[in-house]
Backbone as a ProteinNet text record, in pm:
[ID]
protein_1_A
[PRIMARY]
MSAELTLEAHAAHHPPGMIEGLPPFVVPAKKMAMWLFIIADAATFAGCLVAYGFLRNGTPNWPRPFESMTNAALMTFILLTSSLTMLLGVRAAKASDRPAAFRWTMITTLLGIVFAALHIREWLELIHQGITLSSNPWGSPHFGAAFFSITGLHLLHVTGGVIVLLIVGLGYNAGRRNAEDMEVTGLYWHFVDLVWMFVVPFVYLLNMAQ
[TERTIARY]
-1254.3	-1351.2	-1284.6	-1311.3	-1247.2	-1318.7	-1277.6	-1302.4	-1461.9	-1449.3	-1547.3	-1678.8	-1681	-1766.6	-1843.1	-1722.9	-1751.4	-1846.6	-1803.5	-1880.7	-2018.5	-2025.9	-2133	-2252.1	-2177.6	-2246.1	-2307.8	-2232.9	-2263.2	-2369.6	-2377.3	-2511.3	-2626.6	-2605.4	-2742.1	-2801.2	-2739.8	-2805.6	-2795.8	-2749.5	-2806.6	-2806.5	-2901	-2959.1	-2849	-2864.7	-2771.4	-2757.5	-2637	-2599.2	-2560.2	-2572.9	-2552.5	-2378.1	-2307.9	-2178.9	-2185.2	-2265.4	-2216.5	-2196.4	-2060.1	-2073.4	-1951.1	-1919.1	-1829.4	-1662	-1602.8	-1469.2	-1401.4	-1317.3	-1274.2	-1166.9	-1079.4	-1008.7	-1014.2	-1141.1	-1171.1	-1153.9	-1042.3	-1023.8	-1053.8	-1102.2	-1151.9	-1053.6	-1058.7	-963	-892.4	-927.9	-853	-783.3	-828.9	-744.4	-625.8	-643.4	-505.6	-433.4	-485.7	-375.5	-292.2	-367.9	-273.5	-193.1	-235.9	-149.6	27.6	-11.8	76	152.1	97.8	203.7	278.7	246.8	293	403.6	373.8	511.3	620.8	541.4	662	715	673.9	722.2	809	773.2	875.5	973.7	1013.5	1126.8	1258.3	1157.3	1229.2	1284.9	1212.4	1284.2	1348.2	1342.7	1469	1581	1586	1717.2	1754.2	1732.6	1763.1	1847.8	1759.9	1819.9	1953.3	1944.8	2062.1	2164	2128.8	2245.8	2298.5	2215.8	2305.2	2370.4	2351.6	2394.8	2549.6	2575.6	2673.7	2769.1	2717.2	2761.2	2826	2756.7	2805.4	2873	2921	3013.3	3133.1	3141.4	3249.4	3289	3221.4	3282.2	3334.9	3519.2	3563.7	3516.3	3476.6	3462.6	3347.9	3217.9	3087.9	3032.3	2980.8	2980.5	2817.9	2835.7	2699.3	2683.7	2633	2570.3	2432.3	2393.2	2246.9	2259.8	2286.3	2274.2	2179.4	2064.9	1941.3	1825.5	1777.4	1679.8	1537.7	1501.2	1419	1314.2	1342.8	1274.3	1239.5	1331.7	1266.1	1179.3	1196.3	1087.4	948	955.2	820	761.2	830.3	767.5	751.6	830	793.8	624.2	640.8	477.9	362.4	396.2	322	272.1	341.9	337.4	253	261.8	203.4	95	76.4	-92.8	-181	-96.4	-142.8	-250.1	-151.5	-200.7	-306	-307.5	-428	-524.9	-540.4	-644.8	-694.1	-613.2	-663.9	-731.2	-675	-756.7	-920.6	-944	-1042.5	-1160.7	-1069.2	-1137	-1220.1	-1128	-1207.2	-1291.6	-1237.5	-1379.8	-1506.2	-1483.6	-1602.2	-1687.6	-1580.5	-1623.6	-1727	-1681.7	-1727.7	-1863.6	-1869.4	-2003.4	-2089.8	-2046.2	-2120.6	-2189.1	-2048.7	-2088.1	-1989.3	-2062.8	-2002.4	-1913.8	-1986.5	-1919.8	-1776.4	-1779.9	-1698.9	-1579.8	-1595.6	-1493.9	-1427.1	-1516.6	-1438.1	-1336.9	-1429.9	-1318.3	-1200.5	-1210.4	-1070.6	-969.2	-1040.7	-952.5	-877.8	-956.5	-896.4	-782.7	-846	-696.2	-581.4	-596.5	-488.6	-411	-466.6	-396.5	-352.3	-370.9	-312.6	-190.9	-207	-110.9	9	-16.9	54.3	128.8	69.1	80.1	197.3	216	281.1	406.2	384.2	521.7	603.1	565.7	625.5	687	593.6	655.3	783.7	774.6	900.9	982.4	992.4	1121.4	1157.7	1041.5	1134.8	1267.9	1188.1	1254.6	1390.2	1367.5	1495.5	1602	1556	1622.2	1698.9	1621.8	1665.2	1765.7	1751.1	1864.8	1967.6	1945.1	2060.7	2170.6	2094.7	2107.8	2209.9	2157.3	2186.2	2351.5	2352.6	2451.9	2574.6	2587.2	2678.6	2627.2	2512.9	2505.6	2437	2462.1	2416.8	2398	2354.4	2373.4	2517.1	2605.3	2742.4	2856.3	2825.9	2936.2	2867.8	2957.4	2920.8	3053.6	3066.5	3156.9	3240	3192.1	3313.7	3372	3315.9	3434.4	3412.1	3305.6	3157.1	3116.3	3132.7	3012.5	2907.8	2904.5	2786.3	2682.9	2726.7	2622	2506.6	2526.8	2414.7	2328	2408.8	2365.5	2261.6	2305.6	2213	2108.3	2124	2017.9	1927	1964.6	1812.7	1783.1	1841.6	1759.5	1671.7	1708.6	1576.5	1498.3	1527	1431.9	1323.8	1409.1	1313.5	1172.4	1249.5	1187	1043.1	1099.8	1002.1	866	944.1	873.7	798	837.5	773.6	617.3	658.8	520	409.4	520.7	378.9	312.2	356.3	294.2	236	255.8	166	43.8	21	-55.4	-164.2	-79.8	-183.5	-273.9	-244.3	-264.2	-451.2	-377.2	-464.8	-564.9	-564.1	-604	-710.9	-691.2	-757.9	-872.9	-831.9	-893.1	-998.9	-967.6	-1067.5	-1153.9	-1111.1	-1224.5	-1263.7	-1283.8	-1384	-1477.1	-1429.4	-1503.3	-1600.3	-1539.7	-1662.9	-1713.2	-1744.8	-1797.5	-1918	-1845.4	-1956.9	-2038.5	-2021.4	-2091.3	-2072.9	-1899.8	-1866.6	-1735	-1732.8	-1650.5	-1681.5	-1644.2	-1716.7	-1593	-1629.6	-1600.4	-1427.8	-1472.1	-1377	-1272.7	-1266.3	-1198.4	-1126.7	-1164.1	-1130.3	-993.9	-1056.6	-981.3	-855.7	-852.1	-760.7	-645.6	-677.8	-632.8	-559.3	-609.7	-567.8	-436.6	-485.1	-382.2	-244.6	-214.5	-109.7	-74.8	-152.1	-66.4	-17.8	-72.2	7.9	110.2	125.7	220.8	347.2	332.4	392.9	474.5	383.9	408.1	544.9	519.9	552.4	714.6	719.9	858.5	933.1	865.6	910.1	992.9	947.4	1000.5	1149	1157.2	1271.6	1416.7	1355.9	1390.3	1491.3	1417.4	1443.6	1565.7	1595.3	1706.8	1790.7	1782.3	1905.3	1946.5	1914.8	1907.1	1934.8	1908	1873.4	1970	1920	1990.5	2093	2164.4	2276.6	2413.1	2312.5	2407.3	2414.4	2358.8	2382.6	2518.4	2537.9	2670	2749.8	2857.2	2904.8	2987.6
-2521.2	-2421.8	-2325.2	-2193.3	-2060.4	-2040.4	-1926.9	-1916.7	-1819.1	-1741.3	-1644.2	-1761.1	-1866.7	-1962.3	-2027.4	-2067.6	-2103.6	-2030.4	-1882	-1802.9	-1784.4	-1787.6	-1791.2	-1885.3	-2044.7	-2160.3	-2146.2	-2077.5	-2120.7	-1996.8	-1876	-1754.2	-1835.7	-1913.1	-1946	-2073.4	-2145.6	-2261.3	-2222.5	-2134.7	-2055.3	-1946.4	-1903.6	-1800.4	-1704.3	-1574.8	-1437.4	-1485.5	-1456.1	-1492.8	-1634.8	-1691.6	-1878.4	-1914	-1952.3	-1971.9	-2134.1	-2227.7	-2336.4	-2403.9	-2487.1	-2514.9	-2482.8	-2328.7	-2252.8	-2305.9	-2293.1	-2327.9	-2231.6	-2233.2	-2198.8	-2099.2	-2090.8	-2021.4	-1926.5	-1927	-1895.6	-1729.6	-1746.7	-1590.4	-1596.5	-1453.2	-1421.7	-1365.5	-1451.4	-1492.5	-1309.6	-1228.3	-1071.6	-1067.2	-1083.3	-1042.2	-1192.2	-1306.3	-1388.7	-1358.6	-1300.6	-1286	-1169.3	-1053.7	-933.7	-978.5	-1056.9	-1109.1	-1205.7	-1247.9	-1370.7	-1270.1	-1153.7	-1049.1	-996.4	-945.2	-831.7	-946.5	-1063.7	-1146.1	-1178.3	-1120.9	-1202.8	-1039.7	-944.8	-842.3	-788.5	-841.9	-804.9	-878.6	-997.5	-1055.9	-971.2	-887.2	-819.3	-723	-638.5	-548.3	-556.3	-682.1	-748.6	-766.1	-874	-838.7	-764.5	-632.8	-523.7	-443.7	-467.5	-391.7	-469.9	-598.2	-714.6	-668.5	-681.7	-605.9	-503.7	-404.3	-297.8	-240.5	-301.7	-353	-407.6	-462.8	-593.8	-478.3	-418.4	-274.7	-213.5	-144.6	-37.2	-66.4	-170.2	-232.3	-210.1	-303	-306.5	-222.3	-120.3	-2.7	118.8	160.9	210.3	349.6	436	578.5	596.5	504.8	530	696.3	741.4	871.6	883.4	1019.2	1035.1	1186.5	1201.1	1331.8	1409.8	1317.2	1393.1	1481.6	1602.9	1693.9	1722.8	1714.2	1693	1600.6	1617.9	1511.7	1537	1688.4	1780.2	1664.6	1662.4	1609.9	1483.8	1387.3	1259.8	1261.7	1322.1	1345.7	1389.9	1484	1506	1390.3	1323.7	1227.5	1138.1	1100.5	1012.7	1022.3	1196.5	1218.6	1203.3	1208	1259.3	1096.2	1020.7	842.5	759	834.4	757.4	810.7	960.3	979.2	955.5	942.2	845.5	701.9	633.5	540.2	554.8	641.7	651	695.4	768.2	820.6	685.2	603.2	470.7	380.4	374.2	329.4	356.5	490.7	555.9	510	538	542.5	389.6	291.8	149.8	105.4	152	167.8	216.8	300.8	392.9	321	260.2	186.3	34	-3	-151.9	-107.5	53.8	88.7	111.5	119.3	141.3	311	378.5	513.3	561.9	560.7	546.7	739.9	825.9	971	981.8	911.2	937.8	847.1	740.9	652.2	704.9	768.7	853.4	914.9	968.9	1116.9	1086.5	1004.2	921.5	877.7	817.3	755.3	874.7	930.6	1089.6	1160.3	1184.5	1268.8	1153.8	975.9	916.3	939.8	940.1	955.2	1113.9	1225.2	1362.5	1370.1	1260.7	1266	1149.1	1047.9	988.8	1058.9	1146.8	1259.7	1327.5	1391	1511.9	1399.5	1309.5	1236.3	1197.4	1144.1	1140	1250.1	1375.6	1528.4	1544.5	1524.8	1546.1	1477.7	1337.2	1242	1308.8	1313.4	1347.1	1510.3	1577.9	1683.2	1691.3	1574.3	1508.3	1476.3	1372.6	1318.7	1444.5	1540.6	1630.8	1729.4	1741.5	1815	1724.6	1576.9	1508.7	1536.6	1487.2	1497	1625.9	1728.1	1851.8	1874.4	1839.9	1790.7	1712.5	1618.1	1525.9	1413.7	1381.8	1224.2	1174.5	1062.1	979.8	822.6	732.3	593.2	564.6	592.3	527.3	688.8	776.3	865.5	950.1	1017.8	1105.5	1183.3	1341.5	1410.7	1310.8	1200.7	1149.1	1046.8	996.3	910.3	782.4	723.8	629.4	611.1	533.4	559.9	394.6	332.9	235.3	327.1	422.8	492.6	543	619.5	667.9	559	423.7	302.7	219.9	240.3	174.4	278.9	394.2	496.3	501.1	514.5	583.1	427.5	330.8	182.2	133.4	157.9	115.8	195.4	332.6	450.7	458.3	416.8	423.8	332.6	185.2	102.6	152.7	181.1	198.5	333.8	422.2	529.5	466.2	393.9	304.1	229.1	213.7	103.1	221.6	333.9	448.4	518.1	499.5	604.6	487	325.7	247.6	250.6	270.9	254	373	530.5	664.3	587	545	490.7	390.8	322	211.9	264.8	347.8	454.9	498.5	587.6	645.2	545.4	448.5	362.8	299.6	221.3	189.5	345.2	428.9	521.4	596.5	612.5	626	528.6	434.3	285.3	271.9	307.5	279.5	351.9	484.4	597.7	615.8	523.2	487.7	353.9	327.4	150.9	40.9	62.4	-52.9	-106.8	-68.9	-130.4	-130.2	-263.3	-271.9	-246.6	-288.9	-253.9	-360.3	-439.7	-547.4	-525.2	-451.1	-377.8	-283.7	-215.6	-122.6	-155	-273.2	-354	-382.5	-432.3	-501.3	-390.7	-284	-180.4	-138.6	-121.8	-34.9	-187.8	-244.3	-387.8	-340	-281	-288.8	-177.5	-44.8	102.1	80.9	-18.5	-23.6	-77.9	-177.2	-219.6	-140.8	-43.5	56.7	145.4	204	243.6	211.2	50.2	-50.6	-19.8	-53	-79.6	80	155.8	290.4	313.9	257.5	207.8	150	119.8	43.2	97.4	175.3	257.2	351.1	427.6	536.6	531.6	433.5	395.2	370.5	272.8	230.7	318.9	407.8	501.1	654.3	679.3	807.6	805.5	736	757	719.7	607.6	585.3	666.2	705.4	828.9	978.1	1000.8	1139.5	1202.8	1284	1336.6	1385.4	1337.1	1360.3	1445.8
-1218.8	-1222.2	-1135.5	-1224.4	-1151.4	-1021	-971.2	-852	-838.9	-954.3	-993.5	-1070.1	-1120.8	-1140.7	-1010.1	-928	-780.6	-715.2	-683.5	-596	-663.7	-826.8	-867.6	-852.1	-852.4	-819.1	-685.1	-614	-438.9	-423.4	-511.3	-459.7	-575.2	-669.4	-742.2	-657.3	-553.4	-496.7	-356.1	-279.4	-160	-128.6	-1.3	-30.8	54.3	35.2	64.9	236.8	260.7	372.8	413.9	360.3	428.1	285.4	385.6	365.9	333.3	400.4	373.6	267.5	250.1	111.7	62.6	63.1	32.2	47	-56.9	8.4	86.8	167.9	280.1	248	143.6	77.1	-78.5	-88	-233.1	-285.8	-369.5	-412.9	-599.7	-580.2	-723	-788.9	-907.6	-1034.4	-1074.4	-1066.7	-1058.3	-972.4	-866	-695	-734.1	-791.4	-743.1	-875.7	-996.7	-1099.4	-1000.9	-979.4	-941.7	-848.3	-751.2	-613.9	-708	-824.5	-841.8	-892.6	-959.4	-1043.3	-935.1	-839.4	-743.3	-689.7	-640.9	-606.3	-722.2	-850.8	-967.2	-976.8	-928.6	-958.5	-822.9	-722.6	-611.3	-641	-675.4	-715.9	-812.5	-898.1	-992.8	-918.1	-823.9	-810.5	-692.8	-560.5	-498	-595.1	-690.6	-753.7	-783.5	-851.4	-897.1	-746.6	-658.3	-516.5	-486.8	-488.3	-441.6	-552.4	-646.2	-757	-754.6	-696.7	-668.5	-544.8	-501.5	-324.3	-340.4	-448	-482.5	-544.1	-630.4	-719	-665.5	-579.5	-478.5	-352.8	-291.4	-190.9	-314.5	-422.1	-510.9	-549.4	-573.8	-645.2	-554.7	-565.2	-487.8	-505.7	-408.7	-391.9	-449.5	-395	-496.1	-466.9	-549.6	-517.7	-434.8	-416.2	-315.6	-323	-449.7	-491.3	-437.7	-344.9	-325.9	-157.3	-172.8	-53.3	70.2	-31	37.8	26.6	103.6	77.7	115.7	50.6	29.7	-41.6	-185.7	-296.2	-264.6	-198.4	-215.2	-89.8	0.4	101.1	72.8	-7.5	-78.1	-150.7	-232.6	-298.4	-218.4	-137.7	-24.1	48	51.9	129.3	40.1	-84.4	-192.2	-206.1	-213.8	-218.5	-164.5	2.7	96	99.4	91.7	71.3	-39	-146.9	-228.8	-201	-144	-87.8	38	108.3	183.2	103.1	-15.1	-77.7	-161.9	-253.6	-297.6	-170	-59.1	29.5	47.7	77.9	94.6	-32.6	-172	-297.9	-262.4	-230.3	-233	-143.6	-29	108	53.9	-45.1	-102.4	-183	-276.5	-381.3	-295.7	-216.5	-168	-70.1	-25.9	26.4	-63.7	-219.5	-342.5	-320.4	-270.9	-301.9	-384	-514.7	-636.6	-642	-613	-625.6	-540.5	-409.6	-339.8	-403.7	-452.2	-501.5	-604.9	-709.8	-814.6	-773.5	-669.1	-633.8	-587.7	-474.8	-379.1	-526.4	-599.8	-727.1	-816.8	-861.8	-912.4	-851.6	-709.3	-651.2	-599.9	-628.9	-628.7	-781.1	-844	-981.4	-1038	-952.6	-945.3	-882.4	-790.6	-694.4	-759.9	-818.6	-881.7	-1001.8	-1063.9	-1187.3	-1119.7	-971.2	-902	-895.9	-837.8	-805.7	-913.9	-1051.1	-1170.3	-1216.9	-1222.8	-1278.6	-1177.2	-1001.9	-980.2	-995.3	-1009.1	-1039	-1157.6	-1258.4	-1408.7	-1371.8	-1264	-1271.7	-1161.6	-1130.8	-1049.5	-1169.1	-1251.5	-1321.7	-1434	-1464.7	-1567.3	-1454.2	-1344.3	-1268	-1262.9	-1261.9	-1287.9	-1350.6	-1490.3	-1618.2	-1645.1	-1651.8	-1652.2	-1596.1	-1444.7	-1392.9	-1433.5	-1505.7	-1631.4	-1574.5	-1482.3	-1486.2	-1559.2	-1645.8	-1755.6	-1686.5	-1780.7	-1806.6	-1790.5	-1864.5	-1869	-1837.1	-1755.8	-1717.9	-1631.2	-1521.1	-1444.2	-1398	-1335.7	-1296.3	-1213.4	-1116	-1080.7	-1119	-1227.3	-1299.4	-1247.6	-1203.1	-1165	-1251.5	-1375	-1480.1	-1391.2	-1300	-1209.3	-1196	-1137.6	-1024.9	-1145.4	-1245.9	-1358.6	-1391.9	-1379.7	-1433.6	-1370.4	-1230.6	-1092.1	-1077.7	-1050.5	-1031.7	-1112.9	-1255.1	-1378.6	-1347.8	-1347	-1379.9	-1254.5	-1156.4	-1050.3	-1029.7	-1051.2	-1041.6	-1149.8	-1268.4	-1395.4	-1410.6	-1305.9	-1303.2	-1231.2	-1116.8	-1028.2	-1067	-1186.7	-1249.2	-1309.6	-1413	-1526.5	-1446.6	-1340	-1286.1	-1242.4	-1169.7	-1123.9	-1252.8	-1387.6	-1468.9	-1507.4	-1520.8	-1536.2	-1456.4	-1343.7	-1237.8	-1241.5	-1279.8	-1317.4	-1477.6	-1569.7	-1672.9	-1643.8	-1525.2	-1482.9	-1421.7	-1293.9	-1245.9	-1281.3	-1440	-1518	-1571	-1656.6	-1676.6	-1593.4	-1481.5	-1408.8	-1327.9	-1304	-1259.8	-1307.1	-1446.7	-1541.9	-1564	-1564	-1621.7	-1478.3	-1390.1	-1245.7	-1252.8	-1299	-1253.2	-1370.4	-1470.7	-1579.9	-1593.7	-1472.6	-1437.1	-1536.5	-1575.5	-1633.4	-1580.3	-1439.1	-1361.6	-1221.6	-1114.8	-1012.3	-866.9	-813.6	-697.6	-681.3	-716.8	-722.3	-792.5	-936.4	-972.9	-937.5	-843.1	-763.6	-655.2	-602.5	-501.2	-588.3	-706.9	-761.9	-772.4	-832.2	-840.8	-748.5	-629	-508.7	-490.7	-497.4	-469.8	-584.5	-680.1	-734.9	-678.9	-667.2	-643	-519.1	-383.1	-251.2	-274.7	-371.6	-403.6	-474.6	-521.5	-629.5	-447.5	-351.8	-257.7	-192.9	-182.2	-68.9	-130.7	-295	-381.3	-322.9	-317.1	-314.9	-145.8	-85.3	93.5	74.4	-5.5	-6.2	-99.7	-219.7	-324.5	-222.1	-153.4	-87.4	-2.6	98	198.3	73.5	-23.7	-109.3	-179.2	-232.1	-329.6	-290.4	-207.4	-155.8	-55.4	59.7	209.3	191.5	156.5	155	25.3	-5.4	-142.9	-102.2	31.4	82.1	71.6	73.9	52.4	224.5	233.3	365.8	395.4
[MASK]
++++++++++++++++++++++++++++++++++++++++++++++++++++++++++++++++++++++++++++++++++++++++++++++++++++++++++++++++++++++++++++++++++++++++++++++++++++++++++++++++++++++++++++++++++++++++++++++++++++++++++++++++++

């Protein structure tokens, strides 16, 4: 029997406020599915970053193209701020404050779009400098492949998150979604933010121009 059916059966046979007979570690099915996805996705990102580390250490004269951390710092600030607004949105949804929950979710969505736009602009600037998946001005083709693969995977997750935020946020505002849907979406968005905290030191800080 799923966790949701267990909770429904408990609610049907026990008055509100009573917890007797409820399994101590019940997790709703949606939340459990998201946690399993996050664990699997975390392993994927970990594998990519470990492979990147081996590739970087094994490549003589690895390029260090980033002369400034301004753009990366701005993207980091935006993503961390979006994590806060997502938290406020979930808290408002749990308090049944629908207008506030919708407002904070849309702000989170907007911040995600701004992050993606800054990232794409950075890509275009690097491509203009001659950095592609297979070549760059320094003669070390592995740099472009590693950079675009890792940041592209993260950007894909941000883009997917923005789409989900729009769907869930609009659905919640229309009464088709509930606070649990908002919370599950928040888990995914916090995971995307956490992954970025590993991407920045590995991909940006370690590749600062000396």
